[in-house]
C-alpha positions as CSV (number, residue, x, y, z in Angstrom):
1,M,62.5,80.5,142.0
2,L,60.6,80.0,145.2
3,P,63.1,78.8,147.8
4,S,60.6,77.4,150.4
5,H,57.2,75.8,150.1
6,D,54.2,77.0,152.0
7,A,52.8,73.5,152.9
8,S,53.2,69.9,152.1
9,R,51.0,66.8,152.0
10,A,51.4,63.1,151.2
11,A,51.1,62.1,147.5
12,Y,47.8,60.5,146.4
13,T,49.6,57.5,145.0
14,Q,52.0,55.7,147.3
15,L,55.0,54.4,145.5
16,P,58.4,53.5,147.1
17,G,60.5,56.6,147.5
18,N,57.6,59.1,147.0
19,A,58.4,62.4,148.6
20,P,55.7,64.6,150.0
21,V,54.1,67.0,147.5
22,K,55.2,70.7,148.0
23,L,52.4,73.3,147.9
24,Y,52.8,77.0,147.1
25,L,50.4,79.9,147.5
26,R,48.9,81.0,144.1
27,V,49.8,84.7,144.8
28,R,53.5,83.9,145.3
29,V,53.6,81.8,142.1
30,E,51.9,84.5,140.1
31,E,54.4,87.1,141.4
32,V,57.3,84.9,140.3
33,E,55.8,84.2,136.9
34,L,55.7,88.0,136.2
35,S,59.3,88.5,137.0
36,D,62.1,88.9,134.4
37,D,64.1,86.0,135.7
38,F,61.2,83.6,135.2
39,L,60.5,84.8,131.7
40,I,64.2,84.5,130.8
41,G,64.3,81.0,132.3
42,Q,61.1,80.0,130.5
43,E,62.6,81.1,127.2
44,K,65.8,79.2,127.8
45,A,63.8,76.1,128.6
46,A,61.8,76.4,125.4
47,K,65.0,76.7,123.3
48,A,66.5,73.7,125.1
49,K,63.4,71.7,124.4
50,A,63.5,72.6,120.7
51,R,67.1,71.6,120.5
52,R,66.4,68.2,122.1
53,G,63.5,67.7,119.7
54,S,65.7,68.6,116.7
55,A,68.5,66.3,117.9
56,A,66.0,63.5,118.3
57,R,64.7,64.1,114.8
58,T,68.2,64.2,113.4
59,A,69.1,60.9,115.1
60,Q,65.9,59.3,113.7
61,H,66.9,60.6,110.2
62,Q,70.4,59.2,110.6
63,V,69.0,55.7,111.6
64,L,66.6,55.8,108.6
65,L,69.4,56.9,106.2
66,K,71.6,54.1,107.5
67,Q,68.9,51.5,107.0
68,C,68.1,52.7,103.6
69,V,71.7,52.8,102.4
70,Q,72.5,49.4,103.9
71,R,69.5,47.8,102.1
72,F,70.5,49.3,98.7
73,R,71.7,46.5,96.4
74,P,71.7,47.6,92.8
75,T,71.2,44.8,90.2
76,Y,72.8,46.5,87.2
77,T,70.4,44.7,84.9
78,W,68.7,46.9,82.4
79,P,66.3,46.4,79.5
80,E,67.9,46.1,76.1
81,R,66.1,49.2,74.8
82,W,68.3,51.3,77.2
83,C,71.6,49.9,76.0
84,Q,72.4,53.1,74.0
85,R,72.8,54.9,77.4
86,S,76.1,54.8,79.3
87,D,76.4,52.2,82.0
88,W,76.7,55.0,84.6
89,Q,73.5,56.6,83.5
90,L,71.8,53.3,83.7
91,S,73.1,52.7,87.3
92,L,71.4,56.0,88.3
93,V,68.1,54.4,87.3
94,D,68.6,51.7,90.0
95,V,69.2,54.5,92.6
96,R,66.1,56.5,91.6
97,A,63.9,53.4,91.6
98,F,65.2,52.4,95.1
99,Y,64.7,55.9,96.4
100,D,61.2,56.1,95.1
101,R,60.3,52.9,96.9
102,W,61.7,54.4,100.2
103,E,60.4,57.9,99.7
104,P,57.2,57.5,101.8
105,K,59.4,56.8,104.8
106,F,61.1,60.2,104.2
107,A,57.8,62.2,104.2
108,T,58.5,63.8,107.6
109,M,62.0,64.9,106.6
110,G,62.9,68.3,105.2
111,Y,64.4,68.8,101.8
112,T,68.1,68.8,103.1
113,A,67.6,65.5,105.0
114,R,66.0,63.8,101.9
115,Q,68.8,65.1,99.7
116,R,71.3,63.7,102.1
117,V,69.7,60.2,101.7
118,L,69.8,60.5,97.9
119,D,73.4,61.6,98.0
120,A,74.4,58.7,100.2
121,L,72.6,56.3,97.8
122,H,74.5,57.8,94.9
123,E,77.8,57.5,96.7
124,K,77.2,53.8,97.5
125,N,76.1,53.3,93.9
126,R,79.4,54.9,92.7
127,R,81.4,52.6,94.9
128,L,79.5,49.4,94.0
129,F,79.5,50.4,90.3
130,G,83.3,50.8,90.4
131,K,83.7,47.3,91.8
132,R,81.2,45.7,89.4
133,F,82.6,47.5,86.3
134,P,86.3,48.3,87.0
135,G,87.0,49.3,83.4
136,V,84.1,51.8,83.2
137,E,84.7,55.3,84.8
138,P,81.5,56.8,86.2
139,G,80.5,59.9,84.4
140,P,81.4,63.3,85.8
141,Q,77.7,64.5,85.7
142,R,76.2,65.0,89.1
143,P,72.9,63.2,89.6
144,P,69.9,65.5,89.5
145,K,68.8,67.1,92.8
146,L,65.4,66.5,94.3
147,G,62.6,68.9,93.4
148,K,61.5,71.1,96.4
């Protein structure tokens, strides 16, 4: 916004490739900060910063989701007292127990991101269950959603 600087000086720390520090008069800087162009640019920069932060959080969530789903190994061993339930309902117990152990790592995530993790676990469970019990069709019921 200010095309030319008013003065320059050497930097206090001398590092290879250090350029001189550009100095501007306070009055000129304050005039530019009151202009509409500066305010519009400042708003655009704030929005871009928020997008970068959101993208970084999303990337972190994706990494955590991937780690969680990769480590999910259901045992499909249940106590005898539960044998009256269907095999598919029992397999959901494994998913919920695993999710509950990982839940503290999801504390910073929003509801949608946490639900995405749970849905990915259910999907992996469905695939593994189908391989382990080829004759049993998983039930049509959708696993319960997380509470908000």
